N, C-alpha and C positions, 0 to 999 in steps of 0.2 A: 502500053503495052496490045498485043492481041486482041481484037475487040471477040472475037471466035471461041478464043482461048477464057476468057474474064467470063464468059457467057455459062461457057460448058461450068467454070467455077462455081456462080453464082446461082444457078438455074439447078435443081434435083431433075432428074430424068424421070418421064412417065414412071417405070416402075417402083420405083423410089417410095416418090408420092401417095402410089396408089397402096406401095406396104403398110407405110406408116398410116394412111387413114385403114388398114385391116387391124393392127395392132389396135389403134383408137376405139376404135368399133370395138373388137373383143374384148378391151379392159372394161368399155364399158358397161358390156355386157353381163364380163363377169362382178363386175362390181351390182349392177341390179339385181342378178340371179342370187348373189351374196346376201343381200337388203331383204330378196322376197325370202329367202330362205330362214332370215333368220328373224324376221315378221311372221310368217308360221311357224316356227319352233316355239315361240312367246304366245303365241295365240293358242297353240298347243296345251302349253304348257298351264296357262291359265284355263283353258277348258277342262285337264285334267282336273288342278286345283280344285275347281269350282265342284267337279263330279263326288271328289274325295269330300267335301262338306256338306255333299247334298246325301251321301252315302251315310256320314255318321247324323245326318238329321233325321234321315230316316228310322237309324236302328235307335237313337236317342227317344224318336216318338213312343218306341213299344214300351218302354218304359213310365209312362207319364201317371201310369194307374196301377196303385201296386198293390195286395193285398198287407201284406206287415212291413217293418221300415229293411234299409239293407247297408251295410258296412260295407266298403269293397276297401281291401288292404291293397295296397301299391309295395313291389319292391321293386327296389331299381338300386339294387347293391353293387358298383361296377368300379374295382378300387384300378387306380390310372395303370397300373402297368398289365392289365389284361386287357382291357378295353378299350378299342378303336373308339375315335370322336363319332363315328358315323355311328355306330352301335348309342352312342349318348346321344342323338342327334334325335335319332329312334326314341328315346327315353321320352325322351321332352314331349315330342308330338304326343306318346303313350300318354302322359298328364295331364295337357290337352284336352287330348278325347273325356278322358277323367272328371274336369272342369263343366265338359258340354252336359253328359250324364249327370252329373249334381245339377246341374241351372235347369236339366229336363225336372228334375223331381225333384225337390233342394229340403222336403217337408221329409224322406222317405230313404235319400238316398246320401250316406256321408261316405267323405273317400278320408283316410289315411293310406297314409306316407310313410315308407321309409328307404330312405333317397340315399345315408350315408353310409360310404363303405368302412362301417364299423361292424365289430366283431360282433355283438350282441343285432344288428339286425341281419346278418349271416344267419345266426344263429334261428330267428326269428323266424326267415323265410322256408327256411329247412324244415322247423318245426310245423310251419303251415302249405309242407308238400312241394316249393319252389323248388325246381330242378337245377342243382349248380350244373356250371358249365365252361370254360375256357382252363380248367386248370391245368393244362398243360403249359399255359401261358403265364403261370403263377399264382396269386388268391382266384377264390374262387367267384364267379360271377353269379351273379342274378337276376333275373329279369319275368318277374310274372307278378299275375294276379290273383287273390283271394276274396273271392264273392259271400257272404255271410246274413243269413239269416234267422231267424231261431236257433235252432239245432239244425239247423243242414245249412252245407257246405258245397262251394265247387272251388275247383282249382284250373285256371290257366298257368300251368305249373313251367310254362317257356315260352314269352313270346318272340316271335321270331320279323326280322325283318322281311323276309320275301313272303311272310303270310300278315303284312299288316292294312291290306284291305278289307281282307275278313275279320280284324278285330273288332271293329263296330258291334258287328253282329254275334261278336265271337262271345263279347259281354253282354252283349242282350242278352242274349239262350241262359247266358248262365246265371243273370239273376231274374227272369222270368222260372228258370228251373228251380230257385233257393224261394221262392214266392210263391210256388204252387199250392193249393188250395191241398193237402193231405189229401188220397183215396181212402175210402170208407173200408173196414174189413171183408165188404162184401163182394167191394171191384177190384182189393187192393191185386189178385191176378192179373198177369200183363196179357193184354189182347196177341192174337196168332200178330205175328207180322204178316201185313200184305205181300201177295208176289211182289208186285210193281216195285216194292221199296227195296226187294236183291236183287232184281230186276234191274233197275236204276245206278245200286252201287257196284254191281258188274260191269255195265255199261260203263261206268265214271272211271271203275278198277280195274278192269282184265284180272290184273295178275295177281290173284288176293291172297297166293301165296310166298311170292317174291318181294311183295313192299311192304315196306314197317309199317307198325301201327299209327306212327306219329304222319307219316309223310301221307300215309290214306285217309286219315281224318282231315290233313292240309287241303287233299285233293275235292276231299267233300265240303270242306266249307269255302275255296275256291269259287266253285258249282253254285253255292247257294248264294254269294255276293253277286254273280251274274243275273239269278233269280229274283235279291232285293231290287237291283238298280231297273232291271226292265219294267217289274211292277210298279216302281215309283216311277218312272218315266210315263207309265200308260195311266198310273194315278193322276200325276201333275196335271197332265193333262185335263182331265175327270174336276179335280178342284178349280183350274183355271176357268174353265166354261160354267161351272155350279157360280167361280163368286161373280162373274159377268153378268151371270143372269140376275143374282141379287143387285149385283148396281142399277143392273136397265128396270129393275122392279124400285128400287128405293128412288129412283128419277120419275119413274112415270106412274108408276103403279098403285094399286090400290094398298091399304092396309095388309086385306087377307093375302093379297101377290106377295106382298113383300115377305111375311110368315109364313110363308110357303115355301117360297128362293132359299130364307134364312135355314127353315129346317131341311130342305135338300142338303144347303152347302154342309150343315152338321152332318148328314146321314154318310154324303160322300166320305167326308173325313174321317168317320167312326169306322165307312166300308175298309180306307186305307189300312188303320191300326188294323184291321182285324187281319187284313190279308196280309202282312206284316210278320205278325202274331203267327199265323199258320205255316210262313215258311220258316219262322224260326224252329219252332214246334216238330214242321217235318226235316229238317237239318238234324235235332235232337234226336229222332226216330233212326235216320241214317246214321250215323254214330254210334250212335248202341247198338244197330243191328251190324254194324263193319263192325267191333268190339267183339262181338257176339261170332262172327263166320271168321274172325281171325282166328278166334279161341279154338275156335274146332275145327283149323284148317293147319297141320305142321310146320311149321317153314323151316327152308329149305337151309342144308347145308353151304 
């Protein structure tokens, strides 16, 4: 065999070798990039789940001390032909949230569940003000919550998947509303609405006339979730600092210093609960004010 011919067959030319190397490098880069993106996504999902749990904990903190017992009625009437699996998953997450609230104050909070697609449960849901939906798909679906304490009642008539982040605070707000001490006859008259309240509403909802009442309330709820999140993050730092101060005092401080540090931690925790309650109360005022503004504004045709 001709040596030059054999060498030509057995030895790739330099351009071919470079092309092969380039392809290998690109494949390696693509693999590493994919792994990095997957890792980032899992970390993001974990942070998101932790954040959701943190928001639920903050909302549950609001109901640890109540003036009267509360019954939470959970209606999840989802006939198989009318409800998608995503809606069923959402219902299960709502149920877990209710467990968190009950655990936060099991002496005062009692949860009853009507979760089978029976006619009796559908009738009970409708009687409690829960709104039917998915009527065009078959049997009516009901997914809502009614909160009752003494003669007072508040309902979340239809739980929506897109408003899930706001649900813990909606539930806390409803519980605080039905357990609030009744006003005396002297103070029963509603105080004037502060201008900043209407200004905030108009900033969040510029088109009062064109938006539905339900969608407008959803916007207010989402804004409140952001406030809860920011307040919770700031107060978490304060609590960690107070806990560290207490730990330092317990290591080498006097009894007086330890008691002072413990008292400071308790005060920080109390301040946290009060700030969260203030945000919940502000949301209730905004919703009530928006309802009044909406009633005074004729809807567009």
